[in-house]
N, C-alpha and C positions, 0 to 999 in steps of 0.2 A: 301080395302087395295090395294095399287099400286102393280101390278105384279112384280116379280123379273125380268122376261124376257117377252117382248112382241115383236112378229114378225108381221109385217104388210105388206101384199102383196109381200112377198119375191118371187122373180122370178129368175130362173137360167136355162140357156140352154148351152149345149155343142154341137155346130154344130146343126144338125137336132134334137138332143135329148133334149126334154123339161123336165129337171129333176125336177124342182120345179115350180109349177104353182100357182102364187099369193097366197102363203101360209100365213094364219093367225094362230097365236098360242099365247096363254097367259099362263104363268106358275106362279102359286101362290108362294109367298115367304114361306119358311119353309114347302115345300111339296116335295113328291116324285112323279114325273110326268113321266109316261111311254110313249114311242113312238114305235108303232109296225107297221109292213107292210111287204109285200112280198119283195123279191129281186128286186131291181130296182124301188122301190116305192118312193125313194127320201129321205129316213131318213138320211143316212150318208151325203148326199150332204147338207141337211139343217143344220145338226150339224157342218159340216165343214165350212159353212158360219158363223155360230155363233162363232166358235173358230178361225176364221181368216185364214183357209186354202184356202178358195175360197172367191171371192168378188161376191156379188149378182149383177145381171143385173138390178134389180129394187127392190124397197121396203125399209122398214125402220126397224132398230133394236133399241128397247128401253130397256135400263137397268135401273131399279129402277126409272122409270118415265122419264128418260133423253134419248133423241135420241143420238145415238153414231155411229161413223164410225169405224168399225173394219177392219183394213187394213191387219193385220197379227196376229199371235198367241201372240206376245208380247203385242199388243194392247188389245187383249182379256183378257190376264192375268191382265193387268193394270186396267181393269174394273171388276175384281173379278171373272172371268170365268176360270175354270180349266177343264182339260179333262184327263180321265183315258182310255187309248187306249186298244183295244182288244189284240193287240200284244204289250207287255210291252216295254216302251222306257227306258230301264235301261242298265247300263254298268256292265256286269256280274262280272268283277274282281275288281270293286270298292266296298267299304263298303256301308251300308245303309246310313250313314251320308254323305258320299261323293256323293252318287247319289242324295240325297235330296237337297244339296246345289249347285250341278252342274249348272252353269249358274247364280247362285244367291249367290256368295261366300261372299259378304258383304264388298267389297273394296279391297284395295291393301294389307292390313295387314291380310293375310290369317288366321293366328293363332287366332287373335281376332274374326274374322268372324266365325271360326269353333266353338269357345267356345260359342258364342251367339247362333249359330245354334243348338248346342247340348242341350242347355237349352230350346230353343223353341221346339225342337223335343220332349224332355221329357214332356213338357207341353201338346203338341198335343196328344201324346200317351195316357196320362192319361185322358185328357178331352174327347177324342173320342173313347177310348177303342181300340187303335191301337198299342198294345204292339208288339215291335220288337226290337231286339238287335241292337243299332246303329253302333256297330263295326263289325257286321256279314258281311261276304262277300256275296253280293247279289246272285251270281251264285250258292252258296251252300244252298240257302234257298228254301223251297218248294214253289210252285206257289202261294198258298194262302197268304203267307207272302210277296212274291214279289208284289202281288197286293196291299197289305197294304202300301208298300213303295211308289207305284204310287199315292195312295190317300194322303199319307203324303207329297209327293212332291207338290201336288196341294194346300194342306192346308198351307204348309210352305210359298207358294207364295201369300197367302192371298185370296184364292178362297172362295167366298160365294156361288157360283153356280158351281156344279160339273156335268160334262157330263160323263157317263159311257157307253162305247160301248161294248155290248155283254160280260158283265163282268164275267159270270159264265161258259164260254165255256171250261175252263181248270181246273175247281174246282170239288172236290168231293161234294156229297150232304151236308155233314157236313160243309165243307168250304163255300159252297154257303149259308147255313143257317147262318153261322157266319157273312158273308158279309152283309146279310140282316139286322142282328142286328146292325152292324156298320152304315148302311145307315139310320136306324131308329134313332140311336143316333145322327147322323149328322142332320137329320131333326128336332129332338126335341131340338137341340142346335141352331136352326134358319137357318141352311144351306138349300139350294135348290138343289135337285138332279133331273137330267134328265137321265132316264134309257132307253137305246136302247136295245131291246132284241126281239128275235123271239119266246121266250118261254112263252106262254100264262099263264102257271101255275105260273111262277114267277111274271108276271104282276099282277095276282090276289092276290098273297101272300104279295107283298111289296109296291105297288103303292097306291097313293091316287086318282090319276086321270090318264086316259090313252087317248092318241090321236092316231087315226088310219090314215095311209096314204095309198093311192092306186094310182098307175100310176102317181106319181108326185103331186097329189092333197091331201089336208087334207079333209077327208070325214066324220070324226066324232070325237067328244071328249065326253067322258063319265066319270062320277064319278065311280071309280072302284067298289064300293059296290052296284052300280045300274046297272051293266052289268054282262055278263057271258062269259066264253070262247067260246061257240058256236056263240054268237052274234059277238064277236070280230073277230073270224075266218071268219064269213060270210062277215063282213065289209071289211076285208083285201082282200079277194079273189073275192067278188062280187057274191058268190053263197054259198050254204050250203056245209059244209066240215065235213067229218067224222073224229072226233078227236081221235078215238081209232082204233086199228088194229082189223079188223073183220076177225077172222079165226076160223076154227074148230080144235078140238084136233088132234095132230099129230098121225100118224100110222107108226112108224118107221119100216124099213125093215132091210136088212142085212148091215153089216159094209161097208161103202164106202171109208172111210179114217181112217187109224190107224197111230198114232204117238207115238213113244216110245223113251224116254231118250234124247230128243232133246235139245242140248246145242249150243248156238250161241255166238260167241265172236266178239266184235266190233274192230275197227282199233286201239283202245287204249289198247287192250288186256283184256278188261273187259267183263265178261260174262253178256250178256243182256237178254238171254233166258236160263233158268236154269232147265235142266232135265225135260222138259215138256213132258207129255204123256196124250193122250185122244183118244177116238174113236168117230167117226161121222158117223151116219147111214143114209141110204136113207130115204127120207120123213120126215126129221126133220131139224130144225134150232137150232144150238147151238151158243149161244152168249157168247162172251168174254167181260166181264165188267172190267174196270180199268181206272184209271186216265192216261191221255196221257203221254207217256214216260216211261211206265213200261214194255216194251218188246213186246207189241202187234204188233207194226209195223214190228219189226225184225222177229217175228214169221210168220206173213203173207208173208213177202218177202222170207223167207226160204222155206215155203210150195209152193210158186209160182215158185221156182227155180231161184230166183234173187240173193239170198244170200247163201253163203256156211255155213254149220254147222261144229262144231268141233267134235260132237258125236251125235249118235241117228239114228233112221231109220224112213222112211216114207213108208207106203203101201197105194196105191190108186187103188181101184177096183181090188185088188188081185195082183197088180204089185208092187214088192218091189223096192224102190229107196234108194240109198245111198247118202244122201245130203252132205257127207263129202269129196267126191272125186273131186269136181269141174267139173265133166263131165255133171252134170245135169243143164239144162238151162230152161228158160220159154217155149221155143218151145217144148222141150221134155215133160214138164208137161202138156202143152196143148194137145199134142198128146195122153197122157194117160187119158185125160178127165177132166183136171183141168181148170176152168175158174177163172179169177181174176179181180175184180174191185178194183183198188188200192185206198189207203187212200187219196193220193194227185193226183187228176185228172190232174192237170197242169204239175206236174213234171214227172209223170209216166204213166198217162192214155191217154193223148192226145198230139198232136203236134198242138198247137193252130194256127200256121201259115198255116197249111194244110187246104185244103177244107174239108167240112164235109164228103163227100164221101170217101176221103182218110182215115180219122180217123175211118170210119165205118168198115174198113177191117184191121186196123193196128194190126199187129201180126198174121194175117191170110192171108196176101197178097200173100203167096206162095201156097195157095189153088188152085188146078187145075181149079176150077170154074172161077178164075179171070185171067187166061191166062197161058202161058207156057214160061219158061225161063225168059228173061228180058222184054218180051212184056206183058203188062197188057191189059186186056179187059175192057176198061173204061165203055163200055155200061153195062156189067154185074155188075161192081162195083156200078155204079149209080143206077142200078135196085135194088140191095141189099139195098143201102142207102135209096132210096125212100120208099121201103117197110118198113124199120125200122122207118123212119120218120112218116109214117102213123100209124103204130102199136103202137108206143110209144108217139104219140102226141108231136113230137119234133117241136118247133117253133123258128123261121119261117120255114115253110116247103120247104126249098130250100137247096138241097145237094151241091150246087155249091157256097155256101157262105163260107168264111173263118171261121173256128171254133171259133176264137177269137170273132166273132160278135154275138155268142149265149150267153144267160145268163148262170149263173152258174148252175141253175136247168136243163136247156136244154143240157148243156155240160155233166152233169151227166147222163142224159137219153141216150146220144150218147154212153157213155161207157157201161152202163147197157145193152142197146140193142145189142151192139156188142158181149158182153160176153154171155148173156142169149140165144141169137138166135143161138149160136153154139152148143146148147144142151149139156152142160158139165154134167158129172156125179157128180162133186163136184164144188161148186161155193164158192170162197173166196170173201167176201165183206167187204171192209174197209171203215168205216164212210160213209154209203150209202147216207146220207142226209146232209152232212156237207155243210153249205152255201146255202142250198136249201130252197125255200119258202114253205109255208104250203100246197099249192095246189099240188106242185110237190112231196112233202113228201108223201101225201096220195097215189098218183099214184105209187111211187117207192115201198112203203110198200105192196101195193096190188100185184105188179109183183113178189116180193120176196116170198110172201105167195103162189101165184099161182105156182111158181116153186117148192116149197116144196110139194104142193099137187100133183104135177106131178111126185113125187118120187125122186126128186133130194136132195142131201145132201148139206146143206148150213152152212158155218162157218161165223159168223157175228161179226165184231169188231166195237164197237162204244163207244165214250165217253159219249153219251147221255143215261143215265140210263133208262129213260122212254122208249126210243126206244128199248133197250135191253129187258126190261121187257115186252114190247108189242109184239115183234116179236118172241123172242126165246121160244123154248120148254124146253130147259135146259140152265142154266147160269153157266159158269165157270168164276171165279174171278181171275184176274192176278195182282200180286203186286211184284215189284222189280224183274221182269223176271221169276217168278215162279207162277204156278197155286196154289192158296191157298185154294181152295174149290169149290164145286159144289152146287148150290142151284136151286130150282124150281123158275120160273119167278115171282110167286106171293109172294116171300119172302119179308119181310118188307124192305123198302128202307133204313132205318137207319142201319140195319144189313149188307146189301150189301155195304153201304157206309163205315162202319167200316172195312170190309174186304178189300175194295179197298184202304184203308189207312194203311193196315197192322196191324190192331188192332182187336183182337177177342172180342166178347161181354163180356166175363167174365172179361177180363183185363180192359175193359172200365168201367164196373160197379164197 
């Protein structure tokens, strides 16, 4: 059978960076084909060429046996190629129907076009099990349904080939499972799916074939049922990788952080953290599981002194803090022994235009070790930075490069090194491996466990349930701003998923 997509010797460079190196890829019709690789492996560049965001420097694209020139996304769509982006391309205050027809309204008579679109949308929903209210406002839908709207948009435009970029990053386990059912239905109806993900468990669960990229090259293609997660990980990284978190049982000590009745209100006057209370002890990792947007971010920011609360108390290492007064700031929390690895390293953890050595002391630049008054001791700062570069395997090992020139995984290591090396009593870690490749994930997990074993108290927030279950000694589940329960990490994933969705098991059954 002629492949749905065939790429031959696709080559692409951005200045000195050779992003795609003579890539060959064939994708069978009516299949789910996974593409995996570390950050910077060239996956997104390759898919961007296929969807018309970039033009290849060399090579050919063949669709259904015909060589085509894909100049832009409009051309890709005309050849039956659709893309569901990691960050949804939707207008929040439009309805589902309005989002689906946006840019494809069907001529000058809008009413006639809308009527036809409504009928076609109903057909697509029924054929592919993509039920969603066409008159619902998109911004009011949960993320799982918003993703369905993105798929419907592509199908409405006649896509026979669907590219999905990291589609489960914002989904609960139950929503991810439902997405996989949809993808199987699409495949069984003759559609072709290209799935980009770093989650090997998902690759094994839903794909028929998987291709592995490393450093811009295509290094292997395997039938999914003839490979394994360890083999794929080794192909991605070029060495053996430990896919589980290797740690001994925790030996918790005294309480290091105590939170009582914490309520936080956003700029709209809505309570986004609701009467939260918990204790965190020395020598343990407590994970907070939840779908993104359920108050975890605001909780971490309040504990770090960035955001003000409307009620509640915080006690760190015996020192009581009133987070409602507005007098508490991050510098004060650091002085009390609080380290903070923020969820968004670019917005809150780094200044990417700064040199690496400047980011290595960001927030600690008033430390007497780095100078007095307005004069900084650049030699001492660079010595600190070079020590952290060596200890945390930060690449390239040059503290005088702009931080923007480091990969996402190495930027994350810069933030972790800065916070961990200050020897905090309590470490807040938000999304420790977001956008980080599998080799760096292994390193970061090992450092967090080493810190726990050294007697530190760690509060971990992650949307990756596997990460929470692998690292945490106790799991707190957060939904709609409130803590809805505590479970041991070995708790069944489906039970945790129901709690994350605000549904208890009895009600679900």
